[in-house]
Residue, then its C-alpha position, 0 to 999 in steps of 0.5 A: m786655330n794653328w798648331e806647331q810641333m816643336p820637339l825639345g829637351p833630351l829626348q826631343t819631346n813635341c812640344y806644341i803651340i797653340s795659337n789663334r789670329a790674334k796672336v796669344c798661344l797655348i803651350v803644352d809639354p815644354g820639355g827642355e831648350g826654355a830659352r830655345l822656345i822663347n826666342h822662337l816665340q817672339k820671333r813669331n810674335l806669340k804671346p803665352q797665355a800658359i802651359l798645359l802638362t799632359h803630364a809631368h815626366f822630365d821630358h815633358i816639363g824641363a822649360v816649364d819654370d824658363v816659360r812662365n817666369h819669363y810670361n807670367i803665366p800659369v801652368y797647369v798639370h793633372e792633380k794626380e801629379a801636382s807633387w811631380l814637378m818638385d820631384p826627379a824621383l817623381n818625373g824621373s829625372h833621378y833615375f834618367l838625368t842622374s847628373n842634371a835632376i829636374q825640380m820646377n815650381k808647383a803648377d798653378q792650377l790643376f785638372v780635377k775631372e774631364e770637362m770643357k776648359t777655357v784657357g785664355d782665348f782657348t776652349f778644349q775638352i779634357l780627356y782623362t788617359p792614365g796608364h802611361s802614368p796616372g795623371s796622363v790626361s789629353f788635350y782635343f781641341s774641337e775646333g781645330e781637329f785636333v788631340v794632344a795625346g801625350d804620352a799615351l799613342f803614338n804613330g804606330s806605338i802606345g805610350r810605355t807602361d814600364l814606369p811607375g804609376g803605369n799601368h799596359q790594361q788602363l794605357l789599352t782602356s784610356i785610348h779606346e775609350k777617349l780616344l779613338s772615340l773622337p772623329e775619326d779625321t782627328h789629327v793626333l798630336p803625339g809626344h813624340g815622333l810623327t802625327t797621326t790621325i784616330i782613323d791610321e791608328m785604329d786601322s794599322n796600330p798593332f797595339l791596338n788590334g784584338f782588344 
C-alpha cells in the first residue's frame, strides 16, 4: 500500500491518493483543481474506487464532483456533515470565498460509527475525531502504518476550533484518545503542511502539553 500527498485548491489542502499494486486507489479530501488531479491519476494509470472526506469544509471538497463524475465513484462523509456539501454557509465557502461559493452534490455514503470499513480493495479503521468540526473523522490504515488525520492534528500544531461547530476541548480529547493511542511509529498525514508521526507529536507538539 502506498500514499501520495498532493496539495490542491485555494488553501493548498493535502489531498491523499492511497493506492495498491493493482493500481486502484482511494482519494481523500480532493480540495480543488479537479482537472489537475484527474490528469495526475491518468498519468499514473490509477483507477479511483471512492472519495473519502475527513470533513466537509470548503477547502477539502472543491474537486469532489469533478472526480466523482469523471470516474463514477461514491463519496463518503460523516453523517453530521451530510448537508455541508450542498450548503456554502456550512462548508464555509460563503464566508471565505464570497465570489465563488462551493456547492457539491450530496454524498453517496455516510459514516455513522467507528468501525473497520472496507471500501473497494481497501480496509481501514474509521476514527471519530471531532473538534475541528462536528463530523471530523480520521482514517487509520494499519497495514500501511499511517493515519489520515484531516485538520485534527498537524505537524507541531492542531486544528482551529473557531469555526462553526468547533470545540477546543473536544478536539484535544479526540487527539489524545483516538490518535495518540495509535502505535507511536504511525505516520500522521495532515490536511495541511508536512507529515509527522505520533511519537514526534507526543514529544514536541506544544498544543498537547499539559492536557
